[in-house]
N, C-alpha and C positions, 0 to 999 in steps of 0.2 A: 361898947357898949353894946348890947345883947337885948332882944326883946323876945318877950312871951307870945307865944304862936298859938293860936286857937287853930287844932289841928282838926278839928271837924270841919271847918270851911275851909282851909288851907289849900291853896290849889298852886303846883310847881309847875315851872318850865324848863325843858333843859336847853341852854344854849352853848354852841360849839365852842369850844375854848383854843381854837384854832392847836390843839393838840392830837395826835391819834386815837379816837378813844375815847379822849376827854373830856369833858363837860361839865358847866358851870348849872348849878338847879339853883333857879330865881323864883324868888314870891309873884307870881302872876299879878298881884293885887299891888303888888310894890317890888318895881324890877330893879331897886336897889340895894333888897335884902337881898341874902341866898347862902344856903347850907354851906358852913364853914367846919373842920376838923379842929377844934378845942386846941391853942397852944400848936397848932401843924404836931399836934402827938402822933406815933405809931403804932399804941401800944391796942391790943384788944379792950373793948369796955371803953373807949374812949369817947366822949362826949360829941354829939353834932349840935351846932348852935346857931342862931339865925346871925349873920350882922352885914354890913354895910358893904357893897361890893371892892376890894381891890385887886382882885383878879390873880391873889397869890397862889402857892401852887394848893396850897390849905384848903384852896374851893373850890380845885378842880378832883374832878370824879370820875373813874370808869368804869364802864356799866361792861357785863358780862351777860353772854345769856347761859340758863341752867337748864 
């Protein structure tokens, strides 16, 4: 199940997933909802959705400084 999110009022928190440089990005108003790569797809243009947390690899993000 996916939810539509009002991006204007969206606030996100980073949660360390206990993997090197990997984070789970949670909705600060509902900590059970996180960003999720749709169908665990790795292709360019894959949708990022909001889903209930299950700690899968498709919910872990690596952040790099530019």
